[in-house]
BAFI-3210 file (N, C-alpha, C; in Angstrom, 3 decimals, decimal comma, padded with zeros to 6 digits):
// residues 139
n [1|2|3|4|5|6|7|8|9|10|11|12|13|14|15|16|17|18|19|20|21|22|23|24|25|26|27|28|29|30|31|32|33|34|35|36|37|38|39|40|41|42|43|44|45|46|47|48|49|50|51|52|53|54|55|56|57|58|59|60|61|62|63|64|65|66|67|68|69|70|71|72|73|74|75|76|77|78|79|80|81|82|83|84|85|86|87|88|89|90|91|92|93|94|95|96|97|98|99|100|101|102|103|104|105|106|107|108|109|110|111|112|113|114|115|116|117|118|119|120|121|122|123|124|125|126|127|128|129|130|131|132|133|134|135|136|137|138|139]
n.u [000,832|000,725|-000,189|000,272|-001,536|-003,091|-004,028|-001,905|-003,081|-005,065|-006,199|-005,712|-008,176|-007,310|-005,333|-006,906|-008,805|-007,149|-006,296|-008,590|-009,499|-011,255|-012,647|-011,659|-013,608|-015,930|-015,978|-016,336|-018,867|-020,378|-020,140|-021,400|-024,074|-024,738|-024,137|-021,620|-019,730|-016,619|-014,217|-013,142|-013,332|-011,763|-012,478|-012,153|-009,528|-006,924|-007,660|-009,951|-010,214|-011,111|-010,814|-010,021|-010,493|-008,619|-010,301|-012,657|-012,540|-013,741|-016,472|-016,723|-015,953|-018,042|-020,118|-019,240|-019,411|-022,187|-023,123|-022,026|-023,489|-025,850|-027,471|-029,353|-028,159|-029,874|-031,105|-028,870|-028,180|-030,396|-030,064|-027,585|-028,274|-029,701|-028,429|-028,481|-027,565|-029,608|-031,107|-029,190|-028,695|-031,233|-031,357|-029,160|-030,013|-032,255|-031,054|-029,414|-031,286|-032,268|-029,991|-029,748|-032,043|-031,315|-029,106|-030,374|-031,912|-029,842|-028,632|-030,669|-030,708|-028,157|-028,467|-030,320|-028,768|-026,767|-028,257|-029,064|-026,533|-025,618|-027,501|-026,839|-024,221|-024,755|-026,304|-024,452|-022,657|-024,048|-024,948|-026,980|-028,394|-028,667|-030,537|-033,212|-036,466|-037,304|-038,777|-037,777|-037,330|-038,644|-036,569]
n.v [-001,161|002,042|004,461|006,792|007,484|005,347|002,907|000,346|-001,983|-002,638|-004,309|-004,358|-004,790|-006,806|-008,126|-008,962|-010,592|-012,662|-013,722|-014,879|-016,574|-015,859|-014,082|-010,783|-009,438|-010,693|-009,743|-007,016|-007,155|-008,146|-005,925|-003,950|-004,863|-004,696|-006,657|-007,190|-004,844|-002,995|-002,424|000,105|002,812|004,136|006,746|008,007|008,400|009,199|007,916|005,711|003,179|-000,029|-001,116|-003,699|-005,200|-007,497|-008,587|-009,008|-011,379|-013,763|-013,225|-012,964|-015,497|-016,988|-016,058|-017,083|-019,871|-020,083|-019,353|-021,439|-023,615|-023,122|-020,997|-018,220|-014,991|-012,924|-013,843|-014,008|-011,340|-010,312|-011,643|-010,544|-007,931|-007,952|-009,694|-012,448|-014,956|-016,855|-016,527|-017,209|-019,860|-021,008|-020,678|-022,268|-024,814|-025,157|-025,299|-027,480|-029,516|-029,346|-030,152|-032,769|-033,883|-033,636|-035,339|-037,796|-037,991|-038,087|-040,486|-042,282|-041,931|-042,835|-045,512|-046,293|-045,888|-047,780|-050,145|-050,064|-050,144|-052,690|-054,239|-053,507|-054,480|-057,217|-057,500|-056,934|-059,028|-061,284|-063,693|-063,783|-066,187|-066,865|-065,243|-064,550|-063,929|-062,558|-061,846|-059,281|-058,652|-055,713|-052,991]
n.w [000,000|-000,988|000,001|002,511|004,480|005,139|007,423|008,576|009,386|007,689|004,749|001,227|-001,356|-003,050|-001,500|000,658|-000,642|-001,615|000,829|001,884|-000,036|-002,120|-004,907|-006,013|-007,642|-006,631|-004,002|-004,535|-005,688|-003,509|-001,856|-003,443|-003,481|-000,887|001,031|002,147|003,104|002,749|005,419|005,450|003,175|000,248|-000,077|002,276|002,191|-000,133|-002,392|-004,160|-003,226|-001,766|001,562|003,782|006,984|008,959|010,836|009,528|008,221|009,222|008,846|006,018|005,280|006,326|004,702|002,294|002,802|003,168|000,597|-000,871|000,050|-001,068|-000,269|-001,166|-002,287|-001,578|000,759|002,392|002,522|003,877|006,310|007,074|007,617|009,957|011,862|014,009|016,403|016,588|014,207|012,301|013,043|012,531|009,745|008,953|009,818|008,194|005,628|006,012|006,111|003,493|002,110|003,055|001,867|-000,796|-000,850|-000,344|-002,698|-004,622|-003,852|-004,497|-007,280|-007,867|-007,226|-009,185|-011,467|-010,966|-011,152|-013,867|-015,010|-014,240|-015,649|-018,259|-018,454|-018,269|-020,579|-022,576|-022,349|-023,116|-025,564|-028,555|-028,618|-025,991|-024,825|-022,698|-021,343|-018,288|-015,091|-012,965|-009,554|-008,037|-007,147]
ca.u [000,000|001,578|-000,770|000,780|-002,641|-003,850|-003,600|-001,280|-003,914|-006,057|-005,722|-006,363|-009,139|-006,550|-004,730|-007,969|-009,355|-006,192|-006,212|-009,806|-009,805|-012,413|-012,153|-011,925|-014,919|-016,977|-016,011|-016,968|-020,289|-020,957|-020,218|-022,402|-025,442|-024,964|-023,946|-020,331|-018,957|-015,260|-014,089|-012,902|-013,344|-010,743|-013,010|-011,561|-008,117|-006,707|-008,042|-011,306|-010,075|-011,762|-009,853|-010,657|-009,836|-008,508|-011,452|-013,764|-012,301|-014,751|-017,751|-016,728|-015,898|-019,405|-020,857|-018,783|-020,014|-023,623|-023,350|-021,669|-024,545|-027,031|-028,266|-029,325|-027,573|-030,920|-031,269|-027,654|-028,292|-031,392|-029,413|-026,510|-028,836|-030,161|-027,868|-028,479|-027,226|-030,827|-031,438|-028,185|-028,966|-032,443|-030,981|-028,294|-030,839|-033,078|-030,231|-028,956|-032,390|-032,272|-028,844|-030,101|-032,979|-030,532|-028,306|-031,287|-032,217|-028,648|-028,447|-031,649|-030,237|-026,999|-029,005|-030,892|-027,637|-026,131|-029,121|-028,924|-025,170|-025,607|-028,275|-026,084|-023,117|-025,348|-026,728|-023,260|-021,965|-024,937|-025,113|-028,387|-029,039|-028,843|-031,478|-034,500|-037,222|-037,672|-039,200|-036,803|-038,032|-038,451|-035,593]
ca.v [000,000|003,210|005,628|006,937|007,717|004,115|002,097|-000,893|-003,115|-002,871|-004,990|-003,963|-005,801|-007,925|-008,845|-009,608|-011,662|-013,767|-014,326|-015,639|-017,491|-015,366|-013,146|-009,365|-009,089|-011,149|-008,779|-005,793|-007,463|-008,188|-004,529|-003,234|-005,270|-004,431|-007,827|-007,183|-003,648|-002,968|-001,730|001,513|003,123|005,078|008,109|008,547|008,618|009,930|007,081|005,177|001,743|-000,667|-001,676|-004,678|-005,515|-008,936|-008,975|-009,324|-012,682|-014,728|-012,879|-013,295|-016,963|-017,463|-015,754|-018,054|-021,166|-019,995|-019,398|-022,769|-024,575|-022,779|-019,896|-017,100|-013,756|-012,111|-014,342|-013,630|-009,895|-010,158|-012,082|-009,622|-006,669|-008,127|-011,007|-012,948|-016,383|-017,636|-016,471|-017,990|-021,259|-021,394|-020,772|-023,435|-026,018|-025,248|-025,752|-028,838|-030,394|-029,360|-030,959|-034,165|-034,288|-033,757|-036,553|-038,932|-038,033|-038,542|-041,908|-042,997|-041,876|-043,721|-046,873|-046,507|-046,009|-049,077|-051,186|-050,008|-050,574|-054,152|-054,770|-053,284|-055,448|-058,521|-057,468|-056,939|-060,315|-062,376|-063,867|-063,777|-067,475|-066,985|-064,240|-064,999|-062,858|-062,921|-060,726|-058,959|-057,987|-054,268|-052,527]
ca.w [000,000|-001,135|000,632|003,877|005,401|005,360|008,553|008,122|009,773|006,658|003,552|-000,019|-001,796|-003,604|-000,387|001,424|-001,481|-001,603|002,162|002,196|-001,135|-002,865|-005,917|-005,791|-008,189|-005,707|-002,891|-005,053|-005,850|-002,159|-001,397|-004,242|-003,144|000,526|001,895|002,845|002,776|003,304|006,703|005,107|001,744|-000,159|000,017|003,491|001,899|-001,376|-003,520|-004,020|-003,000|-000,623|002,508|004,655|008,244|009,214|011,664|008,635|007,587|009,663|008,222|004,592|005,160|006,558|003,474|001,295|003,142|002,895|-000,852|-001,354|000,373|-001,853|000,267|-002,110|-001,775|-000,941|002,130|003,125|002,772|004,941|007,542|007,445|008,091|011,343|012,205|015,388|016,397|016,365|012,776|011,587|013,362|011,795|008,337|008,788|009,965|006,977|004,502|006,307|005,692|002,025|001,681|003,332|000,815|-002,025|-000,707|-000,543|-004,124|-005,334|-003,555|-005,317|-008,661|-007,943|-007,233|-010,520|-012,396|-010,696|-011,720|-015,327|-015,340|-014,137|-016,770|-019,497|-018,461|-018,602|-021,981|-023,422|-022,275|-023,530|-027,009|-028,955|-028,322|-024,542|-024,345|-022,167|-020,681|-016,920|-014,263|-011,914|-008,446|-007,983|-006,151]
c.u [000,882|001,063|-000,363|-000,343|-003,391|-003,205|-003,039|-002,096|-004,974|-005,417|-006,421|-007,323|-008,414|-005,948|-005,785|-008,544|-008,441|-006,162|-007,431|-010,219|-011,069|-011,891|-012,493|-013,260|-016,078|-017,099|-016,664|-018,477|-020,984|-021,109|-021,343|-023,839|-025,717|-024,805|-022,690|-019,522|-017,535|-015,254|-013,889|-012,941|-012,284|-011,181|-012,433|-010,080|-008,001|-007,101|-009,462|-011,284|-010,896|-010,656|-010,599|-009,811|-009,705|-009,672|-012,649|-013,643|-013,388|-016,086|-017,775|-016,627|-017,274|-020,264|-020,507|-019,397|-021,502|-023,912|-023,045|-022,728|-025,868|-027,903|-028,198|-028,767|-028,621|-031,143|-030,058|-027,702|-029,267|-030,792|-028,370|-027,037|-029,355|-029,730|-027,953|-028,088|-028,445|-031,198|-030,464|-028,413|-030,171|-032,136|-030,128|-029,081|-031,682|-032,253|-029,615|-030,027|-032,465|-031,146|-029,123|-031,060|-032,239|-029,681|-029,175|-031,616|-031,026|-028,366|-029,423|-031,193|-029,032|-027,445|-029,595|-029,775|-026,943|-026,941|-028,987|-027,538|-025,066|-026,337|-027,520|-024,905|-023,621|-025,713|-025,532|-022,626|-022,803|-024,990|-026,609|-029,095|-029,313|-029,914|-032,790|-035,189|-037,602|-038,036|-038,174|-037,564|-037,673|-037,472|-035,984]
c.v [001,231|004,434|005,686|007,075|006,437|003,316|000,770|-002,129|-003,439|-003,475|-004,415|-005,071|-007,032|-008,777|-009,624|-010,787|-012,885|-014,473|-015,172|-016,590|-017,124|-014,353|-011,707|-008,944|-009,548|-010,185|-007,468|-005,985|-007,484|-006,774|-003,792|-003,606|-005,167|-005,606|-007,695|-005,955|-003,723|-002,218|-000,237|001,658|004,174|006,527|008,803|008,876|009,413|009,118|006,580|003,666|001,280|-001,268|-002,544|-004,931|-007,029|-009,463|-009,381|-010,715|-013,694|-014,484|-013,287|-014,806|-017,570|-017,203|-016,773|-019,429|-021,153|-020,053|-020,783|-023,814|-024,193|-021,672|-018,731|-015,824|-012,870|-012,541|-013,967|-012,144|-009,638|-010,542|-011,072|-008,297|-006,760|-009,501|-011,266|-014,417|-017,255|-017,666|-017,299|-019,482|-021,773|-021,595|-022,017|-024,735|-026,231|-025,805|-027,119|-029,835|-030,471|-030,236|-032,440|-034,697|-034,511|-035,030|-037,780|-039,097|-038,577|-040,018|-042,757|-043,040|-042,782|-045,182|-047,220|-046,710|-047,358|-050,211|-051,217|-050,477|-052,095|-054,780|-054,625|-054,250|-056,841|-058,575|-057,554|-058,330|-061,496|-062,454|-063,962|-065,079|-067,651|-066,044|-064,900|-063,819|-063,354|-061,660|-060,536|-058,262|-056,502|-053,919|-051,164]
c.w [000,000|-000,399|002,100|004,904|005,772|006,490|008,038|008,496|008,727|005,425|002,332|-000,422|-002,338|-002,484|000,407|000,649|-001,468|-000,249|002,509|001,073|-001,897|-003,878|-005,539|-006,421|-007,297|-004,532|-003,332|-005,184|-004,482|-001,586|-002,126|-003,869|-001,643|001,467|002,754|002,427|003,346|004,636|006,488|003,598|001,459|-000,113|001,241|003,289|000,596|-002,601|-003,293|-003,791|-001,803|000,249|003,508|005,891|008,372|010,067|010,802|008,001|007,956|008,960|006,755|004,378|005,405|005,323|002,401|001,547|002,799|001,395|-001,410|-001,025|-000,275|-001,311|-000,723|-001,459|-001,100|000,508|002,986|003,461|003,914|006,292|008,006|007,995|009,518|011,841|013,707|015,319|016,094|014,889|011,957|011,817|012,584|010,306|008,074|008,895|008,715|005,814|004,755|005,869|004,168|001,488|001,923|002,270|-000,499|-001,999|-000,936|-002,029|-004,910|-005,071|-004,367|-006,771|-008,854|-008,003|-008,601|-011,544|-012,210|-011,308|-013,230|-015,765|-015,293|-015,315|-018,092|-019,583|-018,823|-020,075|-022,921|-023,464|-022,770|-025,050|-027,313|-028,600|-026,832|-023,987|-023,923|-021,519|-019,294|-016,141|-013,154|-010,794|-008,415|-006,866|-005,640]
res [m|n|n|k|n|i|d|v|d|f|l|t|i|k|e|f|a|e|s|v|g|i|t|a|p|s|l|r|h|y|d|n|i|g|i|f|p|p|a|k|r|g|i|e|f|e|n|k|y|r|y|y|s|p|m|q|i|t|t|v|k|m|i|r|v|l|t|e|i|g|v|p|l|t|a|i|k|e|l|s|q|s|r|t|p|e|k|l|l|k|l|l|i|k|y|r|e|k|i|k|e|e|i|r|f|l|q|e|m|s|s|v|i|s|t|f|t|e|l|m|h|e|a|i|s|v|s|e|t|e|i|t|v|s|e|i|p|q|k]
***
């Protein structure tokens, strides 16, 4: 940071993005939609850069986790405007249930694929003279 007026405890958007594993454009987007503003803005200095505090790392990592589990940015914004442990807990429980449903669905699809795979292997290894029709119990 070349600006003498900027506190050394603050990170540029690039430095902060690299430290939390998120892109600078994502941080700009989060700022623009009101989810995650920087700790300080360059308006307070001689430039228009965004500056982040290391204290903000936990918050942005939580935003990242929430987006990765499918929470829409609108819900994250709503949470960030009046965040309480109870609201966060309720949101996490809701998405944990959604993930469990998705896992059940994927397990069912995996089972269907396994059945079709077994049938295809059998079909490939059978000659035309060995083909018979039989009923298979439902799985």
